[in-house]
Biopython code that builds the backbone (N, CA, C, O; Angstrom):
import numpy as np
from Bio.PDB.StructureBuilder import StructureBuilder

atoms = [
    (1, "MET", "N", (-27.533, 35.873, -4.213)),
    (1, "MET", "CA", (-28.001, 37.165, -3.752)),
    (1, "MET", "C", (-28.310, 38.066, -4.945)),
    (1, "MET", "O", (-27.568, 38.077, -5.928)),
    (2, "ASN", "N", (-29.380, 38.803, -4.858)),
    (2, "ASN", "CA", (-29.795, 39.693, -5.927)),
    (2, "ASN", "C", (-28.896, 40.933, -5.929)),
    (2, "ASN", "O", (-28.829, 41.620, -4.910)),
    (3, "PRO", "N", (-28.193, 41.254, -7.046)),
    (3, "PRO", "CA", (-27.271, 42.395, -7.079)),
    (3, "PRO", "C", (-27.956, 43.737, -6.818)),
    (3, "PRO", "O", (-27.311, 44.652, -6.306)),
    (4, "SER", "N", (-29.231, 43.881, -7.149)),
    (4, "SER", "CA", (-29.898, 45.159, -6.934)),
    (4, "SER", "C", (-30.188, 45.393, -5.459)),
    (4, "SER", "O", (-30.564, 46.504, -5.084)),
    (5, "ARG", "N", (-30.022, 44.366, -4.598)),
    (5, "ARG", "CA", (-30.314, 44.510, -3.181)),
    (5, "ARG", "C", (-29.049, 44.592, -2.344)),
    (5, "ARG", "O", (-29.129, 44.580, -1.115)),
    (6, "MET", "N", (-27.902, 44.675, -2.965)),
    (6, "MET", "CA", (-26.648, 44.733, -2.211)),
    (6, "MET", "C", (-26.368, 46.173, -1.771)),
    (6, "MET", "O", (-26.813, 47.122, -2.418)),
    (7, "GLY", "N", (-25.647, 46.326, -0.695)),
    (7, "GLY", "CA", (-25.231, 47.643, -0.242)),
    (7, "GLY", "C", (-26.276, 48.315, 0.619)),
    (7, "GLY", "O", (-27.233, 47.690, 1.075)),
    (8, "ARG", "N", (-26.072, 49.601, 0.830)),
    (8, "ARG", "CA", (-26.988, 50.378, 1.665)),
    (8, "ARG", "C", (-28.297, 50.629, 0.930)),
    (8, "ARG", "O", (-28.314, 50.722, -0.298)),
    (9, "PRO", "N", (-29.385, 50.738, 1.669)),
    (9, "PRO", "CA", (-30.649, 51.106, 1.013)),
    (9, "PRO", "C", (-30.589, 52.565, 0.570)),
    (9, "PRO", "O", (-29.860, 53.357, 1.166)),
    (10, "PRO", "N", (-31.344, 52.932, -0.463)),
    (10, "PRO", "CA", (-31.338, 54.329, -0.931)),
    (10, "PRO", "C", (-31.818, 55.272, 0.173)),
    (10, "PRO", "O", (-32.723, 54.947, 0.942)),
    (11, "SER", "N", (-31.196, 56.435, 0.229)),
    (11, "SER", "CA", (-31.556, 57.440, 1.232)),
    (11, "SER", "C", (-32.721, 58.283, 0.730)),
    (11, "SER", "O", (-32.839, 58.549, -0.466)),
    (12, "ALA", "N", (-33.572, 58.697, 1.652)),
    (12, "ALA", "CA", (-34.667, 59.595, 1.299)),
    (12, "ALA", "C", (-34.134, 60.995, 0.996)),
    (12, "ALA", "O", (-34.752, 61.757, 0.252)),
    (13, "ASN", "N", (-32.986, 61.321, 1.577)),
    (13, "ASN", "CA", (-32.369, 62.636, 1.373)),
    (13, "ASN", "C", (-30.877, 62.435, 1.100)),
    (13, "ASN", "O", (-30.055, 62.657, 1.989)),
    (14, "PRO", "N", (-30.516, 62.017, -0.123)),
    (14, "PRO", "CA", (-29.106, 61.727, -0.399)),
    (14, "PRO", "C", (-28.248, 62.980, -0.305)),
    (14, "PRO", "O", (-28.661, 64.068, -0.708)),
    (15, "LYS", "N", (-27.076, 62.810, 0.223)),
    (15, "LYS", "CA", (-26.126, 63.909, 0.360)),
    (15, "LYS", "C", (-25.035, 63.729, -0.697)),
    (15, "LYS", "O", (-23.952, 63.212, -0.421)),
    (16, "SER", "N", (-25.352, 64.166, -1.900)),
    (16, "SER", "CA", (-24.475, 63.909, -3.040)),
    (16, "SER", "C", (-23.545, 65.081, -3.364)),
    (16, "SER", "O", (-22.680, 64.950, -4.230)),
    (17, "LYS", "N", (-23.702, 66.204, -2.696)),
    (17, "LYS", "CA", (-22.876, 67.383, -2.976)),
    (17, "LYS", "C", (-21.782, 67.508, -1.925)),
    (17, "LYS", "O", (-22.067, 67.602, -0.731)),
    (18, "ALA", "N", (-20.537, 67.508, -2.370)),
    (18, "ALA", "CA", (-19.395, 67.681, -1.468)),
    (18, "ALA", "C", (-18.923, 69.122, -1.557)),
    (18, "ALA", "O", (-18.828, 69.684, -2.648)),
    (19, "VAL", "N", (-18.627, 69.723, -0.408)),
    (19, "VAL", "CA", (-18.150, 71.103, -0.364)),
    (19, "VAL", "C", (-16.869, 71.140, 0.475)),
    (19, "VAL", "O", (-16.931, 71.293, 1.695)),
    (20, "PRO", "N", (-15.727, 71.002, -0.167)),
    (20, "PRO", "CA", (-14.480, 71.066, 0.606)),
    (20, "PRO", "C", (-14.218, 72.509, 1.047)),
    (20, "PRO", "O", (-14.389, 73.449, 0.271)),
    (21, "ILE", "N", (-13.809, 72.662, 2.281)),
    (21, "ILE", "CA", (-13.506, 74.008, 2.797)),
    (21, "ILE", "C", (-12.160, 73.982, 3.511)),
    (21, "ILE", "O", (-11.686, 72.927, 3.932)),
    (22, "ARG", "N", (-11.563, 75.140, 3.637)),
    (22, "ARG", "CA", (-10.329, 75.292, 4.397)),
    (22, "ARG", "C", (-10.653, 76.068, 5.657)),
    (22, "ARG", "O", (-11.351, 77.081, 5.612)),
    (23, "LEU", "N", (-10.143, 75.590, 6.779)),
    (23, "LEU", "CA", (-10.378, 76.239, 8.066)),
    (23, "LEU", "C", (-9.053, 76.633, 8.693)),
    (23, "LEU", "O", (-8.058, 75.919, 8.561)),
    (24, "ASP", "N", (-9.041, 77.767, 9.374)),
    (24, "ASP", "CA", (-7.862, 78.095, 10.169)),
    (24, "ASP", "C", (-7.928, 77.277, 11.455)),
    (24, "ASP", "O", (-8.955, 76.666, 11.752)),
    (25, "ALA", "N", (-6.855, 77.264, 12.207)),
    (25, "ALA", "CA", (-6.766, 76.414, 13.393)),
    (25, "ALA", "C", (-7.835, 76.757, 14.432)),
    (25, "ALA", "O", (-8.403, 75.860, 15.054)),
    (26, "ALA", "N", (-8.110, 78.040, 14.620)),
    (26, "ALA", "CA", (-9.087, 78.449, 15.630)),
    (26, "ALA", "C", (-10.492, 77.979, 15.253)),
    (26, "ALA", "O", (-11.234, 77.494, 16.108)),
    (27, "THR", "N", (-10.858, 78.120, 13.983)),
    (27, "THR", "CA", (-12.183, 77.697, 13.526)),
    (27, "THR", "C", (-12.314, 76.177, 13.601)),
    (27, "THR", "O", (-13.363, 75.653, 13.977)),
    (28, "GLU", "N", (-11.245, 75.479, 13.242)),
    (28, "GLU", "CA", (-11.263, 74.018, 13.314)),
    (28, "GLU", "C", (-11.447, 73.551, 14.749)),
    (28, "GLU", "O", (-12.157, 72.576, 14.998)),
    (29, "LYS", "N", (-10.821, 74.231, 15.688)),
    (29, "LYS", "CA", (-10.966, 73.870, 17.110)),
    (29, "LYS", "C", (-12.394, 74.104, 17.586)),
    (29, "LYS", "O", (-12.944, 73.284, 18.321)),
    (30, "ILE", "N", (-12.998, 75.214, 17.174)),
    (30, "ILE", "CA", (-14.396, 75.482, 17.533)),
    (30, "ILE", "C", (-15.284, 74.368, 17.011)),
    (30, "ILE", "O", (-16.142, 73.861, 17.735)),
    (31, "LEU", "N", (-15.082, 73.985, 15.756)),
    (31, "LEU", "CA", (-15.877, 72.922, 15.160)),
    (31, "LEU", "C", (-15.674, 71.602, 15.896)),
    (31, "LEU", "O", (-16.646, 70.913, 16.205)),
    (32, "GLN", "N", (-14.427, 71.245, 16.179)),
    (32, "GLN", "CA", (-14.149, 69.979, 16.851)),
    (32, "GLN", "C", (-14.705, 69.970, 18.274)),
    (32, "GLN", "O", (-15.247, 68.960, 18.724)),
    (33, "ASP", "N", (-14.571, 71.093, 18.983)),
    (33, "ASP", "CA", (-15.124, 71.181, 20.340)),
    (33, "ASP", "C", (-16.643, 71.011, 20.323)),
    (33, "ASP", "O", (-17.209, 70.338, 21.184)),
    (34, "TYR", "N", (-17.296, 71.627, 19.337)),
    (34, "TYR", "CA", (-18.748, 71.490, 19.216)),
    (34, "TYR", "C", (-19.116, 70.028, 18.969)),
    (34, "TYR", "O", (-20.026, 69.493, 19.602)),
    (35, "CYS", "N", (-18.403, 69.391, 18.045)),
    (35, "CYS", "CA", (-18.688, 67.995, 17.711)),
    (35, "CYS", "C", (-18.489, 67.093, 18.927)),
    (35, "CYS", "O", (-19.300, 66.202, 19.179)),
    (36, "ASP", "N", (-17.420, 67.319, 19.676)),
    (36, "ASP", "CA", (-17.166, 66.518, 20.875)),
    (36, "ASP", "C", (-18.271, 66.731, 21.906)),
    (36, "ASP", "O", (-18.765, 65.772, 22.500)),
    (37, "LYS", "N", (-18.654, 67.984, 22.114)),
    (37, "LYS", "CA", (-19.662, 68.304, 23.124)),
    (37, "LYS", "C", (-21.020, 67.715, 22.768)),
    (37, "LYS", "O", (-21.739, 67.236, 23.645)),
    (38, "HIS", "N", (-21.377, 67.747, 21.477)),
    (38, "HIS", "CA", (-22.702, 67.316, 21.043)),
    (38, "HIS", "C", (-22.708, 65.915, 20.430)),
    (38, "HIS", "O", (-23.722, 65.468, 19.893)),
    (39, "ASN", "N", (-21.588, 65.240, 20.512)),
    (39, "ASN", "CA", (-21.462, 63.873, 20.025)),
    (39, "ASN", "C", (-21.977, 63.741, 18.586)),
    (39, "ASN", "O", (-22.839, 62.914, 18.289)),
    (40, "THR", "N", (-21.432, 64.570, 17.716)),
    (40, "THR", "CA", (-21.815, 64.548, 16.305)),
    (40, "THR", "C", (-20.560, 64.600, 15.451)),
    (40, "THR", "O", (-19.468, 64.852, 15.962)),
    (41, "ASN", "N", (-20.706, 64.368, 14.177)),
    (41, "ASN", "CA", (-19.529, 64.453, 13.303)),
    (41, "ASN", "C", (-19.472, 65.836, 12.659)),
    (41, "ASN", "O", (-20.430, 66.606, 12.730)),
    (42, "ARG", "N", (-18.355, 66.137, 12.040)),
    (42, "ARG", "CA", (-18.123, 67.472, 11.482)),
    (42, "ARG", "C", (-19.107, 67.804, 10.366)),
    (42, "ARG", "O", (-19.616, 68.923, 10.305)),
    (43, "ALA", "N", (-19.377, 66.853, 9.492)),
    (43, "ALA", "CA", (-20.296, 67.114, 8.374)),
    (43, "ALA", "C", (-21.693, 67.461, 8.886)),
    (43, "ALA", "O", (-22.326, 68.396, 8.396)),
    (44, "GLU", "N", (-22.164, 66.707, 9.867)),
    (44, "GLU", "CA", (-23.500, 66.971, 10.412)),
    (44, "GLU", "C", (-23.538, 68.321, 11.125)),
    (44, "GLU", "O", (-24.526, 69.049, 11.028)),
    (45, "ALA", "N", (-22.462, 68.657, 11.842)),
    (45, "ALA", "CA", (-22.407, 69.951, 12.532)),
    (45, "ALA", "C", (-22.437, 71.104, 11.530)),
    (45, "ALA", "O", (-23.096, 72.117, 11.767)),
    (46, "ILE", "N", (-21.732, 70.954, 10.423)),
    (46, "ILE", "CA", (-21.710, 72.010, 9.398)),
    (46, "ILE", "C", (-23.082, 72.121, 8.737)),
    (46, "ILE", "O", (-23.563, 73.231, 8.509)),
    (47, "ARG", "N", (-23.728, 70.979, 8.423)),
    (47, "ARG", "CA", (-25.080, 71.030, 7.847)),
    (47, "ARG", "C", (-26.041, 71.726, 8.804)),
    (47, "ARG", "O", (-26.862, 72.543, 8.388)),
    (48, "GLU", "N", (-25.934, 71.397, 10.087)),
    (48, "GLU", "CA", (-26.789, 72.014, 11.099)),
    (48, "GLU", "C", (-26.564, 73.531, 11.146)),
    (48, "GLU", "O", (-27.518, 74.304, 11.233)),
    (49, "ALA", "N", (-25.295, 73.946, 11.089)),
    (49, "ALA", "CA", (-24.978, 75.381, 11.118)),
    (49, "ALA", "C", (-25.560, 76.100, 9.902)),
    (49, "ALA", "O", (-26.054, 77.221, 10.024)),
    (50, "ILE", "N", (-25.506, 75.467, 8.740)),
    (50, "ILE", "CA", (-26.068, 76.072, 7.526)),
    (50, "ILE", "C", (-27.575, 76.242, 7.667)),
    (50, "ILE", "O", (-28.119, 77.281, 7.291)),
    (51, "HIS", "N", (-28.246, 75.243, 8.201)),
    (51, "HIS", "CA", (-29.695, 75.350, 8.413)),
    (51, "HIS", "C", (-30.017, 76.455, 9.421)),
    (51, "HIS", "O", (-31.003, 77.174, 9.260)),
    (52, "ARG", "N", (-29.196, 76.590, 10.450)),
    (52, "ARG", "CA", (-29.413, 77.666, 11.425)),
    (52, "ARG", "C", (-29.254, 79.035, 10.786)),
    (52, "ARG", "O", (-30.015, 79.954, 11.091)),
    (53, "LEU", "N", (-28.276, 79.182, 9.906)),
    (53, "LEU", "CA", (-28.104, 80.457, 9.195)),
    (53, "LEU", "C", (-29.362, 80.806, 8.421)),
    (53, "LEU", "O", (-29.819, 81.949, 8.455)),
    (54, "ASN", "N", (-29.916, 79.840, 7.732)),
    (54, "ASN", "CA", (-31.127, 80.065, 6.952)),
    (54, "ASN", "C", (-32.300, 80.427, 7.864)),
    (54, "ASN", "O", (-33.061, 81.345, 7.559)),
    (55, "GLU", "N", (-32.449, 79.712, 8.978)),
    (55, "GLU", "CA", (-33.539, 80.000, 9.918)),
    (55, "GLU", "C", (-33.386, 81.395, 10.520)),
    (55, "GLU", "O", (-34.365, 82.132, 10.642)),
    (56, "ASP", "N", (-32.161, 81.757, 10.897)),
    (56, "ASP", "CA", (-31.931, 83.080, 11.484)),
    (56, "ASP", "C", (-32.277, 84.180, 10.498)),
    (56, "ASP", "O", (-32.910, 85.171, 10.863)),
    (57, "GLU", "N", (-31.862, 84.009, 9.248)),
    (57, "GLU", "CA", (-32.138, 85.023, 8.234)),
    (57, "GLU", "C", (-33.640, 85.148, 7.993)),
    (57, "GLU", "O", (-34.167, 86.258, 7.918)),
    (58, "THR", "N", (-34.324, 84.023, 7.872)),
    (58, "THR", "CA", (-35.767, 84.039, 7.653)),
    (58, "THR", "C", (-36.480, 84.679, 8.829)),
    (58, "THR", "O", (-37.374, 85.506, 8.648)),
    (59, "ARG", "N", (-36.086, 84.299, 10.029)),
    (59, "ARG", "CA", (-36.715, 84.841, 11.237)),
    (59, "ARG", "C", (-36.486, 86.356, 11.313)),
    (59, "ARG", "O", (-37.405, 87.091, 11.676)),
    (60, "TYR", "N", (-35.288, 86.836, 10.980)),
    (60, "TYR", "CA", (-34.994, 88.267, 11.058)),
    (60, "TYR", "C", (-35.796, 89.054, 10.029)),
    (60, "TYR", "O", (-36.431, 90.052, 10.374)),
    (61, "PHE", "N", (-35.778, 88.621, 8.774)),
    (61, "PHE", "CA", (-36.391, 89.414, 7.725)),
    (61, "PHE", "C", (-37.909, 89.445, 7.793)),
    (61, "PHE", "O", (-38.529, 90.329, 7.204)),
    (62, "TRP", "N", (-38.513, 88.512, 8.489)),
    (62, "TRP", "CA", (-39.962, 88.528, 8.605)),
    (62, "TRP", "C", (-40.416, 88.844, 10.018)),
    (62, "TRP", "O", (-41.588, 88.670, 10.352)),
    (63, "SER", "N", (-39.499, 89.305, 10.845)),
    (63, "SER", "CA", (-39.847, 89.619, 12.232)),
    (63, "SER", "C", (-40.599, 90.953, 12.288)),
    (63, "SER", "O", (-40.477, 91.772, 11.377)),
    (64, "PRO", "N", (-41.375, 91.171, 13.353)),
    (64, "PRO", "CA", (-42.057, 92.464, 13.519)),
    (64, "PRO", "C", (-41.061, 93.619, 13.599)),
    (64, "PRO", "O", (-41.345, 94.718, 13.122)),
    (65, "GLU", "N", (-39.889, 93.373, 14.202)),
    (65, "GLU", "CA", (-38.875, 94.432, 14.305)),
    (65, "GLU", "C", (-38.398, 94.852, 12.914)),
    (65, "GLU", "O", (-38.245, 96.039, 12.630)),
    (66, "TRP", "N", (-38.165, 93.855, 12.052)),
    (66, "TRP", "CA", (-37.678, 94.167, 10.712)),
    (66, "TRP", "C", (-38.741, 94.909, 9.922)),
    (66, "TRP", "O", (-38.438, 95.865, 9.208)),
    (67, "ARG", "N", (-39.984, 94.472, 10.048)),
    (67, "ARG", "CA", (-41.061, 95.150, 9.325)),
    (67, "ARG", "C", (-41.228, 96.591, 9.791)),
    (67, "ARG", "O", (-41.479, 97.481, 8.979)),
    (68, "ALA", "N", (-41.090, 96.827, 11.098)),
    (68, "ALA", "CA", (-41.177, 98.193, 11.622)),
    (68, "ALA", "C", (-40.013, 99.027, 11.087)),
    (68, "ALA", "O", (-40.192, 100.180, 10.695)),
    (69, "LEU", "N", (-38.820, 98.429, 11.077)),
    (69, "LEU", "CA", (-37.640, 99.127, 10.569)),
    (69, "LEU", "C", (-37.815, 99.470, 9.092)),
    (69, "LEU", "O", (-37.476, 100.571, 8.659)),
    (70, "LEU", "N", (-38.339, 98.537, 8.336)),
    (70, "LEU", "CA", (-38.590, 98.775, 6.921)),
    (70, "LEU", "C", (-39.591, 99.912, 6.732)),
    (70, "LEU", "O", (-39.392, 100.789, 5.890)),
    (71, "GLY", "N", (-40.671, 99.892, 7.522)),
    (71, "GLY", "CA", (-41.677, 100.950, 7.428)),
    (71, "GLY", "C", (-41.102, 102.313, 7.761)),
    (71, "GLY", "O", (-41.373, 103.291, 7.063)),
    (72, "ASP", "N", (-40.300, 102.388, 8.834)),
    (72, "ASP", "CA", (-39.674, 103.653, 9.231)),
    (72, "ASP", "C", (-38.747, 104.161, 8.137)),
    (72, "ASP", "O", (-38.780, 105.342, 7.793)),
    (73, "ASN", "N", (-37.929, 103.284, 7.593)),
    (73, "ASN", "CA", (-36.983, 103.700, 6.560)),
    (73, "ASN", "C", (-37.685, 104.091, 5.270)),
    (73, "ASN", "O", (-37.224, 104.980, 4.553)),
    (74, "GLU", "N", (-38.790, 103.435, 4.975)),
    (74, "GLU", "CA", (-39.546, 103.800, 3.778)),
    (74, "GLU", "C", (-40.054, 105.236, 3.911)),
    (74, "GLU", "O", (-39.979, 106.010, 2.957)),
    (75, "LYS", "N", (-40.573, 105.597, 5.097)),
    (75, "LYS", "CA", (-41.042, 106.970, 5.331)),
    (75, "LYS", "C", (-39.883, 107.959, 5.207)),
    (75, "LYS", "O", (-40.026, 109.015, 4.591)),
    (76, "ASN", "N", (-38.736, 107.613, 5.793)),
    (76, "ASN", "CA", (-37.565, 108.491, 5.715)),
    (76, "ASN", "C", (-37.125, 108.686, 4.272)),
    (76, "ASN", "O", (-36.804, 109.802, 3.864)),
    (77, "LEU", "N", (-37.110, 107.610, 3.502)),
    (77, "LEU", "CA", (-36.709, 107.709, 2.099)),
    (77, "LEU", "C", (-37.673, 108.572, 1.300)),
    (77, "LEU", "O", (-37.252, 109.339, 0.435)),
    (78, "MET", "N", (-38.950, 108.451, 1.582)),
    (78, "MET", "CA", (-39.933, 109.280, 0.882)),
    (78, "MET", "C", (-39.706, 110.756, 1.207)),
    (78, "MET", "O", (-39.766, 111.603, 0.316)),
    (79, "ASN", "N", (-39.442, 111.071, 2.495)),
    (79, "ASN", "CA", (-39.169, 112.452, 2.876)),
    (79, "ASN", "C", (-37.904, 112.972, 2.214)),
    (79, "ASN", "O", (-37.872, 114.098, 1.718)),
    (80, "ILE", "N", (-36.868, 112.152, 2.206)),
    (80, "ILE", "CA", (-35.607, 112.548, 1.579)),
    (80, "ILE", "C", (-35.817, 112.763, 0.088)),
    (80, "ILE", "O", (-35.281, 113.705, -0.495)),
    (81, "SER", "N", (-36.599, 111.886, -0.522)),
    (81, "SER", "CA", (-36.863, 112.006, -1.950)),
    (81, "SER", "C", (-37.555, 113.329, -2.270)),
    (81, "SER", "O", (-37.195, 113.997, -3.239)),
    (82, "GLU", "N", (-38.542, 113.710, -1.463)),
    (82, "GLU", "CA", (-39.237, 114.982, -1.672)),
    (82, "GLU", "C", (-38.280, 116.155, -1.482)),
    (82, "GLU", "O", (-38.300, 117.107, -2.263)),
    (83, "GLU", "N", (-37.440, 116.090, -0.443)),
    (83, "GLU", "CA", (-36.463, 117.158, -0.208)),
    (83, "GLU", "C", (-35.468, 117.240, -1.357)),
    (83, "GLU", "O", (-35.097, 118.330, -1.792)),
    (84, "PHE", "N", (-35.042, 116.088, -1.842)),
    (84, "PHE", "CA", (-34.080, 116.033, -2.936)),
    (84, "PHE", "C", (-34.685, 116.640, -4.199)),
    (84, "PHE", "O", (-34.021, 117.402, -4.903)),
    (85, "GLN", "N", (-35.945, 116.304, -4.487)),
    (85, "GLN", "CA", (-36.610, 116.873, -5.658)),
    (85, "GLN", "C", (-36.710, 118.394, -5.540)),
    (85, "GLN", "O", (-36.538, 119.114, -6.523)),
    (86, "GLY", "N", (-36.992, 118.875, -4.323)),
    (86, "GLY", "CA", (-37.040, 120.326, -4.105)),
    (86, "GLY", "C", (-35.685, 120.966, -4.357)),
    (86, "GLY", "O", (-35.606, 122.037, -4.959)),
    (87, "THR", "N", (-34.621, 120.322, -3.904)),
    (87, "THR", "CA", (-33.266, 120.839, -4.100)),
    (87, "THR", "C", (-32.917, 120.853, -5.581)),
    (87, "THR", "O", (-32.316, 121.813, -6.064)),
    (88, "ILE", "N", (-33.280, 119.819, -6.297)),
    (88, "ILE", "CA", (-33.019, 119.765, -7.745)),
    (88, "ILE", "C", (-33.749, 120.913, -8.452)),
    (88, "ILE", "O", (-33.178, 121.575, -9.318)),
    (89, "GLN", "N", (-34.998, 121.142, -8.085)),
    (89, "GLN", "CA", (-35.767, 122.226, -8.692)),
    (89, "GLN", "C", (-35.097, 123.572, -8.441)),
    (89, "GLN", "O", (-34.999, 124.409, -9.338)),
    (90, "LEU", "N", (-34.637, 123.765, -7.210)),
    (90, "LEU", "CA", (-33.949, 125.009, -6.861)),
    (90, "LEU", "C", (-32.682, 125.179, -7.687)),
    (90, "LEU", "O", (-32.415, 126.268, -8.195)),
    (91, "LEU", "N", (-31.904, 124.117, -7.824)),
    (91, "LEU", "CA", (-30.677, 124.183, -8.629)),
    (91, "LEU", "C", (-30.993, 124.487, -10.092)),
    (91, "LEU", "O", (-30.290, 125.278, -10.721)),
    (92, "LEU", "N", (-32.016, 123.884, -10.630)),
    (92, "LEU", "CA", (-32.394, 124.155, -12.017)),
    (92, "LEU", "C", (-32.813, 125.605, -12.206)),
    (92, "LEU", "O", (-32.495, 126.216, -13.226)),
    (93, "GLN", "N", (-33.528, 126.164, -11.226)),
    (93, "GLN", "CA", (-33.919, 127.566, -11.294)),
    (93, "GLN", "C", (-32.690, 128.471, -11.254)),
    (93, "GLN", "O", (-32.610, 129.450, -11.996)),
    (94, "LEU", "N", (-31.729, 128.143, -10.382)),
    (94, "LEU", "CA", (-30.494, 128.934, -10.299)),
    (94, "LEU", "C", (-29.710, 128.877, -11.603)),
    (94, "LEU", "O", (-29.173, 129.892, -12.047)),
    (95, "ILE", "N", (-29.639, 127.711, -12.217)),
    (95, "ILE", "CA", (-28.943, 127.580, -13.503)),
    (95, "ILE", "C", (-29.643, 128.414, -14.566)),
    (95, "ILE", "O", (-28.984, 129.068, -15.375)),
    (96, "GLN", "N", (-30.945, 128.397, -14.572)),
    (96, "GLN", "CA", (-31.706, 129.170, -15.536)),
    (96, "GLN", "C", (-31.433, 130.661, -15.341)),
    (96, "GLN", "O", (-31.224, 131.388, -16.312)),
    (97, "GLN", "N", (-31.435, 131.113, -14.093)),
    (97, "GLN", "CA", (-31.166, 132.510, -13.794)),
    (97, "GLN", "C", (-29.760, 132.906, -14.222)),
    (97, "GLN", "O", (-29.555, 134.001, -14.745)),
    (98, "MET", "N", (-28.797, 132.030, -14.005)),
    (98, "MET", "CA", (-27.411, 132.324, -14.407)),
    (98, "MET", "C", (-27.301, 132.429, -15.927)),
    (98, "MET", "O", (-26.561, 133.265, -16.445)),
    (99, "LYS", "N", (-28.038, 131.580, -16.638)),
    (99, "LYS", "CA", (-28.026, 131.645, -18.094)),
    (99, "LYS", "C", (-28.597, 132.965, -18.572)),
    (99, "LYS", "O", (-28.072, 133.563, -19.511)),
    (100, "ILE", "N", (-29.658, 133.423, -17.945)),
    (100, "ILE", "CA", (-30.287, 134.694, -18.312)),
    (100, "ILE", "C", (-29.312, 135.841, -18.073)),
    (100, "ILE", "O", (-29.149, 136.714, -18.925)),
    (101, "LYS", "N", (-28.665, 135.834, -16.908)),
    (101, "LYS", "CA", (-27.745, 136.925, -16.554)),
    (101, "LYS", "C", (-26.529, 136.954, -17.438)),
    (101, "LYS", "O", (-26.014, 138.030, -17.741)),
    (102, "THR", "N", (-26.050, 135.791, -17.864)),
    (102, "THR", "CA", (-24.847, 135.751, -18.692)),
    (102, "THR", "C", (-25.160, 135.817, -20.176)),
    (102, "THR", "O", (-24.254, 135.904, -21.004)),
    (103, "GLY", "N", (-26.447, 135.777, -20.514)),
    (103, "GLY", "CA", (-26.840, 135.898, -21.924)),
    (103, "GLY", "C", (-26.704, 134.604, -22.697)),
    (103, "GLY", "O", (-26.630, 134.638, -23.926)),
    (104, "GLU", "N", (-26.670, 133.504, -22.049)),
    (104, "GLU", "CA", (-26.582, 132.233, -22.788)),
    (104, "GLU", "C", (-27.923, 131.765, -23.256)),
    (104, "GLU", "O", (-28.024, 130.715, -23.890)),
]
sb = StructureBuilder()
sb.init_structure("model")
sb.init_model(0)
sb.init_chain("A")
sb.init_seg("    ")
for serial, (resi, resn, name, xyz) in enumerate(atoms, 1):
    if name == "N":
        sb.init_residue(resn, " ", resi, " ")
    sb.init_atom(name, np.array(xyz, "f"), 0.0, 1.0, " ", f" {name:<3s}", serial, name[0])
structure = sb.get_structure()
């Protein structure tokens, strides 16, 4: 037998990174119940959950709701910035007036 052909064939997507985690009893039960219900193993369930987190984040940040929220907040920040600049100018004028009155 050819030694280079022994064992499993190479994977197209090797899973070479191990991530040991600690779970409390409640979280472990949730994971085990999910695995039992969906007939999968714990590693595959965790990989699936990680991919879902990424999909949820991508879907949220590029959703029309998020873009509208960003647009609204950008307008609010611009208004606040203008008000803040006006307040700073007023404070600087008051400081200048106080310096004049006190002779500094």
